[in-house]
C-alpha positions as CSV (number, residue, x, y, z in Angstrom):
1,M,113.1,87.9,81.4
2,R,111.0,85.0,80.1
3,E,108.0,87.1,81.0
4,R,109.2,89.6,78.4
5,D,110.0,86.9,75.8
6,I,113.7,87.3,76.2
7,D,115.7,84.1,76.4
8,L,118.9,84.4,78.4
9,S,119.4,80.7,78.9
10,N,122.5,80.6,76.7
11,R,124.0,83.9,78.0
12,T,126.8,84.1,80.4
13,P,127.8,87.3,82.3
14,R,131.3,88.5,81.5
15,E,133.5,91.3,82.5
16,V,133.6,94.3,80.2
17,S,137.1,95.5,79.4
18,T,138.3,99.0,80.1
19,D,138.9,99.5,76.3
20,E,135.3,98.6,75.6
21,L,134.0,101.0,78.3
22,E,136.3,103.8,77.1
23,S,134.9,103.5,73.6
24,C,131.4,104.2,74.8
25,D,129.5,107.5,74.8
26,V,127.5,106.5,78.0
27,V,128.2,103.8,80.6
28,A,125.4,103.0,83.1
29,T,126.5,101.1,86.2
30,M,124.0,99.3,88.3
31,G,124.9,100.7,91.7
32,C,127.8,98.6,93.1
33,S,130.4,99.8,90.7
34,T,133.9,100.9,91.5
35,L,134.3,101.9,87.9
36,E,137.1,104.4,87.3
37,L,137.7,105.4,83.7
38,D,140.3,107.7,82.4
39,A,138.1,108.8,79.6
40,E,136.7,112.3,79.8
41,N,134.3,111.8,76.9
42,V,132.4,108.9,78.6
43,D,129.3,109.9,80.4
44,I,129.2,107.6,83.5
45,R,125.8,107.2,85.2
46,D,125.4,105.2,88.3
47,W,121.8,104.1,88.5
48,A,122.1,102.9,92.1
49,L,119.9,99.8,91.6
50,D,119.4,97.2,94.3
51,D,121.2,93.9,93.7
52,P,118.6,91.4,92.5
53,H,120.6,88.5,93.8
54,G,118.7,86.7,96.5
55,Q,115.6,88.9,96.2
56,D,112.1,87.7,95.9
57,L,110.5,87.5,92.5
58,D,108.4,90.7,92.9
59,T,111.5,92.7,93.9
60,V,113.4,91.4,90.9
61,R,110.5,92.4,88.6
62,E,110.6,95.9,90.1
63,I,114.4,96.1,89.4
64,R,113.9,94.8,85.9
65,D,111.1,97.3,85.2
66,D,113.2,100.1,86.6
67,I,116.1,99.2,84.3
68,E,113.7,99.1,81.3
69,Q,112.3,102.5,82.2
70,R,115.8,104.0,82.6
71,V,117.0,102.6,79.2
72,E,113.9,104.0,77.5
73,M,114.6,107.4,79.0
74,L,118.2,107.2,77.9
75,F,117.1,106.5,74.3
76,D,114.6,109.3,74.5
77,E,117.4,111.6,75.7
78,F,119.7,110.7,72.8
79,Y,117.0,110.3,70.1
80,P,114.2,112.7,71.1
81,D,112.6,112.9,67.7
82,E,112.3,109.2,67.2
83,P,108.8,107.6,67.6
């Protein structure tokens, strides 16, 4: 992420609570999720991404770029008139 000028050095992954997930409009999982929500108003999308753990740098970059593209498409879907 440093290549994109994003500093994650002080960030620690954490589990997201069910309450947090159920308060969302859209939840995108990365592909290895066993997510089961009892919330009919949450749009759950499984992006089926490869796990970057243990992958070579070029593969991790491809996964990062895929995530970036999918997030941009998601924003375009929800905010089609924004520049």
